[in-house]
C-alpha positions in Angstrom: -38.7 -15.4 23.4 -35.4 -14.5 21.7 -33.0 -17.4 21.2 -29.5 -16.8 22.6 -26.6 -17.2 20.2 -24.1 -19.7 21.7 -20.5 -20.9 21.1 -21.9 -24.1 19.7 -24.1 -22.1 17.2 -21.0 -20.1 16.2 -18.8 -23.1 15.7 -21.5 -24.9 13.7 -22.0 -21.9 11.5 -18.3 -21.4 10.9 -17.9 -25.1 10.1 -20.8 -24.9 7.7 -19.2 -21.8 6.1 -15.9 -23.6 5.6 -17.7 -26.7 4.1 -19.7 -24.5 1.7 -16.6 -22.5 0.7 -14.6 -25.7 -0.1 -17.6 -27.3 -1.9 -18.2 -24.2 -4.0 -14.5 -24.1 -4.9 -14.4 -27.8 -5.9 -17.6 -27.5 -8.0 -16.4 -24.3 -9.7 -13.0 -25.8 -10.4 -14.5 -29.1 -11.7 -16.9 -27.1 -14.0 -13.8 -25.2 -15.2 -12.0 -28.4 -16.0 -14.9 -29.7 -18.0 -15.2 -26.4 -19.9 -11.4 -26.3 -20.5 -11.5 -29.9 -21.8 -14.3 -28.9 -24.2 -12.3 -26.0 -25.4 -9.5 -28.4 -26.4 -6.8 -26.9 -24.2 -3.2 -27.9 -24.9 -0.2 -27.0 -22.8 1.9 -24.5 -24.7 5.4 -25.5 -25.8 6.7 -22.1 -24.7 5.7 -21.2 -21.1 6.7 -17.5 -21.6 3.5 -17.2 -23.7 1.5 -17.7 -20.5 3.0 -14.6 -18.8 0.7 -11.6 -18.2 2.0 -8.2 -17.2 1.4 -7.6 -13.5 -0.8 -4.6 -14.1 -3.1 -6.6 -16.3 -3.6 -9.7 -14.2 -7.0 -8.9 -12.7 -8.2 -7.3 -15.9 -7.2 -10.4 -17.8 -8.9 -12.6 -15.2 -12.2 -10.8 -15.3 -12.2 -10.5 -19.1 -11.6 -14.3 -19.4 -14.2 -15.0 -16.7 -16.8 -12.9 -18.5 -16.0 -14.8 -21.7 -16.7 -18.0 -19.7 -13.2 -19.5 -20.4 -12.4 -22.7 -18.7 -9.0 -21.5 -17.3 -10.7 -18.5 -15.7 -13.4 -20.7 -14.1 -10.7 -22.9 -12.6 -8.9 -19.7 -11.3 -12.2 -18.6 -9.8 -12.5 -21.9 -7.9 -9.0 -21.5 -6.6 -9.8 -17.9 -5.6 -12.9 -19.1 -3.7 -10.7 -21.6 -1.9 -8.2 -18.9 -0.9 -10.9 -16.5 0.3 -12.8 -19.1 2.4 -10.5 -18.8 5.4 -10.7 -15.0 5.2 -14.5 -15.0 5.1 -14.4 -17.5 8.0 -12.3 -15.0 10.1 -14.7 -12.2 9.3 -17.7 -14.3 10.1 -16.2 -15.5 13.4 -15.3 -11.9 14.2 -18.9 -10.8 13.8 -20.0 -13.7 16.0 -17.5 -12.8 18.7 -18.6 -9.1 18.6 -22.2 -10.3 19.0 -21.3 -12.5 21.9 -19.2 -9.6 23.4 -16.2 -11.9 23.7 -13.6 -9.2 23.3 -10.6 -11.4 23.8 -11.5 -13.3 20.7 -12.4 -10.1 18.9 -8.9 -8.9 19.4 -7.4 -12.2 18.4 -9.6 -12.3 15.3 -8.6 -8.8 14.3 -4.9 -9.7 14.6 -5.4 -12.8 12.5 -7.4 -10.8 10.0 -4.7 -8.1 9.8 -2.0 -10.8 9.2 -4.0 -12.4 6.5 -4.7 -9.0 4.7 -1.1 -8.0 4.9 -0.1 -11.4 3.6 -2.5 -11.1 0.6 -1.3 -7.6 -0.1 2.4 -8.6 0.1 1.8 -11.2 -2.5 1.0 -8.5 -5.0 4.2 -6.5 -4.4 6.7 -9.3 -4.7 
């Protein structure tokens, strides 16, 4: 007998997803702080030295992350925290499609669209 997917199952799954996303973010950031303290990080006297050209931001992030630098690990934790609500909307959308609850499918698509536009607008000033 096939078990029917209910609203309670969806809510529980979405709640677990949010908890896991936040927990992963906290653990990742904490490990980054430990790594950064072991690297002997000191705040620069001239903050202009921290600036990275906009076209190099992601390349710089991935290069630093592949080099296992503490600051990049902290940034990864923050990125995980930012992406958690986006993944939650996508996950809920899939659940609503499975339940054939088209009102919430439309609402989820609208929210997802707003979030994607907001993220993209952040890259264009």
